[in-house]
N, C-alpha and C positions, 0 to 999 in steps of 0.2 A: 471484563472479557480480555483476556489474556491475548488470543488470537486478535483482534480486532485492533490493541492495543501494538503488536509488534512493532518494532522501528524501520525493521528492513523493508524494502517494497517485497509483494506476497507475490506480485505478477509481473510481467514486462509490461512497461509504461505507464504504472500504476502512478509513479510521482507527476509524472507529465497530467494524465485527466483528476488529480486532488488536484493541480496547482490555479488548472483552468475553469474548475469548478469554486476554489475558494476565490478566485478573480471573479469569476461570474455574479457568485450572490454576495462580493462585496464592491460590483462595482468598481472596478478597479482594471487598469490593461494590465495584460502579460502574455508577450510575444513568446516565451519557451524556448526550451535551447532543442528541441527535437520537432520533427512532425508529426510522433506517435501521440495515441489518445483516443477521446470520443469524439464524435461528431460536433455538431452544435445541438441538435437535439437530444443526445443523449448527454454531455454536458450541463444543459438547461436543467432536464431532470434531475438532477446531483445536484444541482446549485439549487433547485427549488426545493429538496427534502431540507438541505441543512438550513435554510433560511427559515421554511416553514415552523421546522422544528427544534431551530437554535442548537442545532447538533455543534456547531463549531464551540459553542459558549460550555457544553456540558463534556465534549470528549476530550482526552488527555492528550492526544495529537490530533493534527490534521485529518492524516491519513485515517483515522478511528474514525472521525465524525461520514467523511462519506462512506468508509468500510460500513457504517452503521444502515447506512440508508440500502447495500446491496443484501445486507442480512434481512429488512426487512422484505425487500423486492421478493429474495427465497423464500420468506413467509407465504405470501402471497399467491408464488407459482405453484407452491403446495397443494393449496387450497384450488386453488383454480384445475391442476390437473386431476384432483378428486371429482370436481365437477365435471370436467371433460369427460373423464370415464363414464357418470352419470347418462348425461348428453348423449352418449355413443351406446347408450343400453345396458351398460355391464350394469351389474349387481354392485351391492353397496359394501362388500367384502371384498369386491375387486377393486374398486375404487380405492380401499382405503390399502390394500396391499402397495398398489403402485405408489400413494403419499406417502406411504410409512417407508417403501422402498427408498424413496428420494432424499425424505428427509433426516434418513438415521444413517444413508451412507458416507463413509468417512471418506469417500471423495469428493461427493455434493460437499461436505462441512468442509473440508480444504480448500477448496473453490470457490466457496461463497463468503470467504471471509478475505477476498482481493477484489481488489474495483473493476470490475469487466462488466461495460456495459452490457455485454450479451446476456447477460443477468438481467436484465431492465428489456432487452428486445424478448426475449424469450415470453416472458410474462404478458406482453403485450400480444405476441403472436398466439398467447394460449385461450388468452379472453378471447380474440377473434375467435378462435378456432368453437372455443363453448357456446359463442353467440349466433355460430355459421352451420355446427353441426345438430344431426339428430338421428335417433337409432335406426337402422333398418328397418324396414316394414316386417321382415319376419325373423328379426331378432328376439320377439318376445318377452323382453324383461320383465320381471313380475312386477307390476305397480309402475310403470312409465307408459301412458299412454299418450304421451308427446310425437307427433308426425310433423310431415312439411307443411299440413295447413296450419300449425302455431306459430310459424315463422312470418312476423310482419315483415314490410317494407323498411321502416325504421331500426329494426332489430339487426336487419342485413345489412343496412347502411353503416348502423355501427360498429358492427364485425368487420367490414372493410376498412373503417376508419383505425379500428384497432391493429390490422394487419396493415396498413399505412404504416402507423406509428411503428412497430415492430420493423419493417426494415429502414426506415429514417434514423432510428437508434443501431441499427448496425444492418450492413447490407448481406452480412450471411444470411440474415431470415431469409431471405427469397426462394431459399433452400424448403422454406419450409411450405411456400405458396403454392408445391404441386398438394398438398395434402388438402389444404382448406378449398383449392378448386375441384379437389377429385371426391370432398361430402360435399359440394355445392350441386355439383352433375349428378351426384346420383338421387339429390334431392330437387333440385327443379332448373333445369340448363338456361332458363329464362334469367333467374335471379342469377346463376354463376357469370352470365354474359356482363349484368348489371352490375356486378362487384369486382369484375375483372375490369371494367372500364372506368371506375372510382378509384381503381387501386392506382390502374395506370396514368389515368388525369392527376394524381396526388404526385406520383412520382414523374412526372412532367413538369410539374412547377419545381418539384425540389431538385430537381436538376438541370431546371431552364432559369426563370429568371428568381428563384427563391435560392440558388443555389449558395450562396454564399453562407446563408442559415440554415438550411436544410439538407445539403446533400450530404447523405450519410459518410463517416471515415470508414473506410476499409481497415481492419484491423491487421497489423504489418509488425513484424518483427523476427529477431533471429534465432527465438525460442527453440530446442532442438531437446528440450528434456519431456518427451511424452512419456517414455517410460518412468519417470520421475514422478509422476501425477497417478499412472495407472498401478502404481503399488501400494499407494493409498486402497485401493478395492479392490485385488484381483476376481474375487470372487462375481462382484458387479461387473466387469469386463468381460469375464464369457457368457456369464451370463445373459449380458445384454447383447452378445452377436448373437446367441444361439437364439435369442427373443424376435432379435430383428428378421433373422433369417425364415425363422417359424410364422412370424407375422404378414410375409406374404403371402398365406396360405388360408389368411382367416380373414373374412370378407369384412370384418366389425372392423380392425384397424389396418386394416391392408395399407390405406393412403397414409397413416401415419409412419407404418413400418417403411413404406420406401424414400418418403422424405426422411427417416432415420438415415437410413442406408447412405442416402448423397450427401448430409450433414456428415456422416463419418467416412466418407472417403477424404473431405477435407484434408482429413488428418493427415494424408499423404501428400499432400500441398505444400509445396517451399514456402517457406517466407510467411505463412499462416500460423500464431502464435496457439499451441495448443489449446493454453486455457478459453480462448475465445470460443475453438469450436465444439471443446468439451460441455464447457457454458449451457450451449444451443442442443448437444445432444442429450446431458442427464435427463431432459425429464422425459425423453422418448419411449425409452426402453423396457421402464419400470412400466408404464400405461399397455405397449404391446404388450408385453410380458405377460401382463393381467390381463387382457384379453385372449391369449394364446391359452392361459390356463383355465379362463370359463369356457372356452370353446372346448378343451378338454374335457371339461365337467358336465359337459351337456350331450345330450344324447343323440347321437348320431347315426343312429339305425334306425330311425324313424323318418318320414316326410318330413322336410321340411315344416310344412301348414301345421302338422300335429306333435311337431317337436315339443319336447317339455326343458324349462329352466332348470339349471342344476340344483340341488337341494341344498337349500341356504347351511343345514349343518355339514354336508361334507367339504361346501365350500369353506365356511370355515373353518373345516380341519385343516383342509389343503391349505389356506393361505396362512395358517400357524405355521404349519409344519416348513413352508418356502421362508416364511420371515425368519423363524429361528437359525435353522439352514444358512441363508444368506449372512445375516447379521453375524452370526459366530466365525463363520469362514471370512468374512470381511475385516470385522474388528480383532480377528487374532493377527492378520497381517497388516493391516491399516493402525492399529494407535499407537504402537512406537511410532510411526513415520507424522501422523497425525498431532501427539504429545507436544503442546511447546513446551520450549525450552524454561529457562526461568526469565522473568520479567526486570530487563536493567531500565537504566536510563536512558534517554533515550539521545544518542550524540550531537542530532544535529541542535536540539535542546539548548545541551552542557555548552555548544559552538555557538548558540547564539548571546549564552549567559556571559560568557565571556568575550565574544564582540559587544553588548551592553555596556560591561565593566570598565572595557579597556580602549573601544573605540568608536564611542557613540558617534553619531553624526556624520560618519564614512561612508564611501561607495565600497560596497561590497559585491564580488563574483562570486555568484552563486548559479547551481543548479538548479532544477524542479524541484528536488525535496528539501533543499537548504532555504530556497525562497520562499517557499510557503509555511515553513519552520518560523523564518525571521517575520514575514508578512503579519501572523498571526501572533506574534508577538510586541507589535507594535512599530516595529521597524518601518518607516518610511519606502512605499516601495518602489519611490523617483530614486531611489540611493540606494535600489538592487538590481545587478546588473548582470543577464546572461549571456554576453558576450565577452571574451576579454580584450576585442578592440574598438570597445567603446570610447567615446571621446564627449567629455572627458576622462580620463583611464581611469577604474577603479584601484583603490588604496589597498583592500585587502581580500582575501580569497577563502570561504569558506565552502570547500569541495572535498568530496573523497580522494583519496590519492591517487587513483587512475584516470580520474576527470582534471584534477589538477597538474598532473604530466602530461595529459594531450592538449593544453592551454599553451600551445605551442608562441603566442606571442606574449605570454607573461613575463615578465624582465625579475629574473632571478628573485622565485620566490622563499621567503623564511618561514620557516614551520614556527609558529608561535604554541601552537599546543595541539593538540592529537586528541580525538574523544573516540570512545569506543575500538571494534576490533573487527575484521574481517569485512564483510561486504558492506558493513553498514558506520565505517568509520568514515567519519568528518577531519578534516585538517584544517587549521587555520591559519592563514602565514598572509606574512605581510609583502606585498609588490613592491613593484617601482623599481628605482635604479638600485645596483647591485652596493652595498656598505663595504669597505675596503676594511679587510681582515686580513693585515698581512700575515699571520701564523696565528689559526686557528686553537692547535694545538696547544705554541707558546701563551696563549690567553688562560688556558685551564691549568697551566703547569706554572703561570704567575699568580694563577687564584692560588694552588692551591700551596703554594711556598710561604705569600701573606697569611695565609689563613690558620697554615701549621704554626708560624710566628706568634701570631695572637694567642693560639691556645696555651702556647708556652710561657705568654710573658707573665701568667698571673693573673694580669688585670679584666681579661673577660674571661666569667664560669660558664662552663656551659653542660648542660644534661650531655650523656655519651652518643644519643641518637644527632643533636647537634654538635659537636666534636668531630663527628664523621663526617657529617656535611660541611662542614668548614675547612677540617684539613685535607679532604677529597679534591675541592677545585671546584664544588658545585654550588658555590654560594656567588652570587650577584658582585663585580665589583665595586658597585657602590656602596652595598651593605657592609663589604670587606671595610674600605677606605672610612667611613663614618664612625663604624663599631671602633675602629681603630684610633680617632678624634676622640669618641664620647671616650674611651676606656683612658685615655691621657687627661683627661680632667675627676675622673673617678671609677671605681670596679664597677664591673659592668655582669648583669647576671643575666644571660640565653636561656631563653626555656624551650623555645625550639627554633626551626627556621620553616615552620610550615611550606608545602607545598601548595600552588596555584593549582586548582583541577584540569590537567592535561599537557600541564607544561614540562614535568617528569618526563611523558612519553615524547614531547619532541626533542627533547634535550636540552632544554632550556634552564638556566641556573636556577637556585631561589632566589626568589626575590620581596622575602616576606622575613620577619624576625619578630619575635615577641621578647620583649625584654620587662623583664622584672624586679621588683623591689627597688625602683627610683622612677616612678608613674611621674612625677612634677619635674624632675629634673630631664626625663628622656623625651617627655613631652614638649619641654622647650628647644630643646636641644634639636630633636629632626624635625621640628613646623619652622626654626629660624633658618632651616637652610637654603641656601640658594643654588638656580643654573641647572647642572648636571645631578646635584646631588638632594635635590628637593624633590622627596618623597609623593607617591600618588597622593597617598592617605596617612596620615597618623589618628588611630583610634586606639581609646583606652576603654579596655576591657576588664570582666572578673580577672581574667588572668595576668594584666598586664598592660602593656603599651604596645598594639598592631603596627607595624611601620610596614608598608609596602609602596615602593616603587613600579614603575612603569615599565612594561615589557620592552627588551631590547635595549640593555647598558650600550653605550658609545663602544667602541673597538678601544683601546690601547689606554684606557683607566689605569692597567695594573700595567706594568711592560716587565717583561722577564729578560734578565741581562745575565751576563756568563762573567766572572771574576777573572779579570786580567792573571 
């Protein structure tokens, strides 16, 4: 799935949550670069799913593995929504309308491919509400005869446990507890008191003796992009607001409407990411709206004890019309925003490949996203550093450009390769004391003069593309020097100066050459080089001999001079 394999974080804090879930699932330590992310129970649920399902072994990226857990939770949430509608006494068609509205909403689909623990929290909350809810005595739903007496103590305690798990997964779920309490009070005040005691006891343990493991992490962030999410589904947004208000006047769904309005009010609280609030809010308006529609179709002119249920045929017809209109309006606006762009390579994976080829065994400064990618690729986690001031200091950095610029303790980073564009870009840079380069412009000029001299000598035969690289000063000085020495022994035919992925974007000269026509001589010549001119690899291929030098040639190998 393209959305699951997206290379950029879908929501704020996603990279931190994925890194901690990976570390927990692989029993390794990870401090993180920020305090954002999920609490202990949320991380444990995500890590547990990836371990049991082997998601990290199957997924294209670590983020895709953890996103898979959220998608599974979304599917279960949809089923629980239908079940809760039935537990409230709504007919099957109303439950189906609520479930389909949630499952097919572009806004819900857009949110559900991001790692937000509130998706797990709302699953627990709906499970608890299903266990605690019962239809009103006067609702008279056809075929539903469950009543207060059908609820045993074990069922209520299990419902309390689900609510406790929801709150410990995300503290924002506290705003759904009024709905649970209301549903219990209208069934059995004594059971409501018991459930309240159990939940409070659990919260007391979570915030007291077991705070280090169980205390929920309150979602934080500087996200102000609420309009960006609402544009996915403006029709559902408008209908949801009307449904929550109308639900206050329908006894069946009034508790859920109140909690929905309380959760919606969080969208105006500064510092709370809209993604976390919307994940909790999304299942409530469809269910409340289905309850309002059912009440509207019921016969209100008769006394309550003689009220007849809505006719199934009319309900199905109205539900079909509502679904068609809602989906038509939603997808007309949301499809363009939801449609993913073309899937490209993951910049973090490309950076990992470059480091494995050129800096294996080095200490690397990383952020949350690159930590997970490098760790998943087999890089020892003890060599991955999340703070630039670590001791011993890191040798390399694999960071987005803004993060690299913010690392004030990094000494003179020299970009070796750049992968990706935009928000997902990753720069691989060499750290350490600055390398003295007297005149970088003069170095390129010297490379250009020496390369042009080689092309004019007649001893080096290049294809046009290679000639442009050689004469433009874009070739490593070690290759220029060795080609000149090799050409003094015999004519040289150059098929290409293949670029190393990511290095052209970083402004690095080409450090590979493909020599053809003299494979034995070229292999013997380059394999015999020593010191600074010794290549990193000399490989015979079907197209010739591919010679690769290490990155970052020492300065001053070619010196520009001025004629007297």
